[in-house]
C-alpha positions as CSV (number, residue, x, y, z in Angstrom):
1,M,56.1,-21.7,-4.6
2,E,52.5,-20.9,-3.4
3,L,53.6,-17.9,-1.4
4,A,55.7,-16.6,-4.3
5,L,52.5,-16.9,-6.5
6,I,50.5,-15.0,-3.9
7,N,53.1,-12.2,-3.7
8,K,53.1,-11.9,-7.5
9,L,49.3,-11.8,-7.6
10,R,49.4,-9.1,-4.9
11,K,51.8,-7.0,-6.9
12,L,49.7,-7.4,-10.1
13,N,46.5,-6.5,-8.3
14,R,48.1,-3.4,-6.8
15,I,48.9,-2.2,-10.3
16,V,45.4,-2.9,-11.4
17,A,44.1,-1.1,-8.3
18,L,46.3,1.9,-9.1
19,I,45.0,2.0,-12.7
20,V,41.4,1.7,-11.5
21,G,42.0,4.3,-8.8
22,I,43.4,6.8,-11.3
23,G,40.3,6.2,-13.5
24,L,38.0,6.8,-10.5
25,L,39.9,9.9,-9.6
26,G,39.4,11.1,-13.2
27,M,35.7,10.4,-12.9
28,A,35.5,12.3,-9.6
29,T,37.2,15.2,-11.3
30,F,34.8,15.1,-14.1
31,V,31.8,15.1,-11.7
32,V,33.2,18.0,-9.7
33,A,33.8,20.0,-12.9
34,D,30.2,19.3,-14.0
35,I,28.9,20.4,-10.6
36,A,30.9,23.6,-10.9
37,L,29.6,24.2,-14.4
38,R,26.0,23.8,-13.1
39,Q,26.6,26.9,-10.9
40,I,26.8,28.9,-14.1
41,H,23.9,27.1,-15.7
42,A,26.0,24.8,-18.0
43,S,26.8,21.1,-17.8
44,F,28.7,18.4,-19.6
45,G,25.6,16.2,-19.5
46,G,25.6,12.5,-18.8
47,T,27.7,12.7,-15.7
48,E,25.4,10.5,-13.7
49,E,25.4,7.8,-16.3
50,L,29.2,7.8,-16.7
51,A,29.7,7.8,-12.9
52,G,27.4,4.8,-12.7
53,Y,29.5,3.0,-15.3
54,A,32.7,3.9,-13.4
55,M,31.3,2.5,-10.2
56,A,30.4,-0.8,-11.9
57,L,33.9,-1.1,-13.4
58,V,35.6,-0.1,-10.1
59,S,33.6,-2.7,-8.2
60,S,34.3,-5.6,-10.5
61,W,38.0,-4.9,-10.8
62,G,38.6,-3.8,-7.3
63,M,37.3,-7.0,-5.6
64,A,40.4,-9.0,-6.5
65,Y,42.5,-6.4,-4.9
66,A,40.4,-6.5,-1.7
67,L,40.6,-10.3,-1.8
68,L,44.4,-10.4,-1.7
69,E,44.6,-7.6,0.9
70,L,42.1,-9.5,3.1
71,G,39.6,-6.6,2.7
72,H,36.5,-8.6,2.3
73,I,34.1,-8.9,5.2
74,R,33.9,-12.3,6.9
75,I,31.9,-13.4,9.8
76,D,34.5,-15.4,11.7
77,L,32.6,-16.4,14.9
78,L,33.6,-20.1,14.7
79,R,37.0,-19.5,13.1
80,A,38.0,-17.1,15.9
81,R,37.5,-19.9,18.5
82,T,39.8,-22.4,16.7
83,Q,43.5,-22.8,16.0
84,G,45.8,-24.5,13.6
85,M,44.5,-26.9,11.0
86,L,40.8,-26.4,11.9
87,R,41.2,-22.6,11.5
88,A,42.8,-23.2,8.1
89,L,40.0,-25.5,7.1
90,F,37.5,-22.8,7.9
91,D,39.5,-20.4,5.8
92,V,39.8,-22.8,2.8
93,F,36.1,-23.6,3.1
94,S,35.2,-19.9,2.9
95,M,37.5,-19.5,-0.1
96,I,36.0,-22.5,-1.9
97,V,32.5,-21.1,-1.3
98,M,33.5,-17.5,-2.4
99,T,35.3,-18.8,-5.5
100,G,32.1,-20.8,-6.4
101,V,29.9,-17.7,-6.0
102,I,32.3,-15.5,-7.9
103,A,32.7,-18.0,-10.8
104,T,28.9,-18.3,-11.0
105,I,28.5,-14.6,-11.2
106,A,31.2,-14.4,-13.9
107,V,29.5,-17.1,-15.9
108,K,26.1,-15.4,-15.5
109,C,27.5,-12.1,-16.7
110,W,28.5,-13.5,-20.1
111,P,24.9,-13.8,-21.5
112,V,24.3,-10.1,-20.6
113,V,27.5,-9.0,-22.5
114,A,26.8,-11.4,-25.4
115,R,23.3,-10.0,-25.8
116,A,24.5,-6.4,-25.8
117,V,27.2,-7.2,-28.4
118,E,24.9,-9.2,-30.6
119,N,22.1,-6.7,-30.5
120,G,24.3,-3.6,-30.6
121,S,22.4,-2.5,-27.5
122,R,22.7,1.1,-26.3
123,A,21.8,2.8,-23.1
124,N,18.3,4.3,-23.0
125,T,19.7,7.7,-22.1
126,P,20.6,10.9,-23.9
127,L,24.2,9.6,-24.4
128,A,23.0,6.3,-25.9
129,T,26.2,4.7,-24.8
130,P,26.9,1.4,-26.6
131,L,26.5,-1.0,-23.6
132,A,29.2,-3.3,-24.9
133,W,31.8,-0.6,-24.2
134,V,30.9,-0.8,-20.5
135,Q,29.9,-4.4,-20.2
136,I,33.0,-6.0,-21.7
137,P,35.4,-4.4,-19.2
138,W,32.9,-5.0,-16.4
139,F,32.8,-8.7,-17.4
140,A,36.6,-8.8,-17.6
141,G,36.7,-7.6,-14.0
142,W,34.5,-10.4,-12.9
143,I,36.6,-12.9,-14.8
144,W,39.7,-11.4,-13.2
145,F,38.2,-11.7,-9.7
146,A,37.1,-15.3,-10.3
147,T,40.6,-16.1,-11.6
148,M,42.3,-14.5,-8.6
149,A,39.9,-16.3,-6.2
150,S,40.6,-19.7,-7.9
151,L,44.4,-19.2,-7.8
152,V,44.3,-18.2,-4.1
153,T,42.1,-21.1,-3.2
154,L,44.4,-23.6,-5.1
155,A,47.5,-22.1,-3.4
156,A,45.9,-22.5,0.0
157,I,44.8,-26.1,-0.7
158,S,48.3,-26.9,-1.9
159,L,49.8,-25.6,1.3
160,M,47.4,-27.5,3.4
161,L,48.0,-30.8,1.5
162,R,51.8,-30.3,2.1
163,G,51.2,-29.8,5.8
164,Q,51.8,-26.1,5.9
165,A,48.3,-24.9,6.9
166,S,49.7,-22.1,9.1
167,K,51.1,-20.3,6.0
168,T,47.6,-19.8,4.6
169,E,46.7,-17.3,7.4
170,T,48.6,-14.5,5.6
171,F,46.5,-14.6,2.4
172,I,43.2,-16.3,3.3
173,G,42.9,-15.5,7.0
174,A,40.5,-13.1,8.5
175,F,41.9,-10.6,10.9
176,A,39.6,-10.1,13.9
177,E,38.4,-6.6,14.6
178,Q,40.3,-6.5,17.9
179,D,43.6,-7.2,16.0
180,S,43.0,-4.2,13.7
181,L,42.5,-1.8,16.6
182,K,46.1,-2.4,18.0
């Protein structure tokens, strides 16, 4: 059951990553077009601002994908020297800590978004972008990441409690640098 959940989450996050990637590709195209226009002394204007917003959105939404693809950096000095249940315990501990940090970030993002919505805040730039337009999807990305981290952590704990700690390696493990060079 847990591994089926992880597989479904991976598929879902691949779709999200594809959508986010298409958006990032569109933003890159917009920036390149603006740079080309600058060669003839014209510009769309606001490219830097929009690219910054795109990076914030890509970051918040892309982290859940990186989590499920084991793409986050981990220092696994102790873990690399262990086997079996102890290794799985290190993995689950790291997931619990990361989930706590991500949930805290998501919770702390809400007052920023709420204030922008309540005040009708706009960027202090020539575009005067309504900040809620950017902050709501940014916040949703953090919620998505916190939800994914929580579900992954719960799946790992469930497998460990059922005596199947070795199965957690494929979705919360950390692949050593030497393994990736093969």
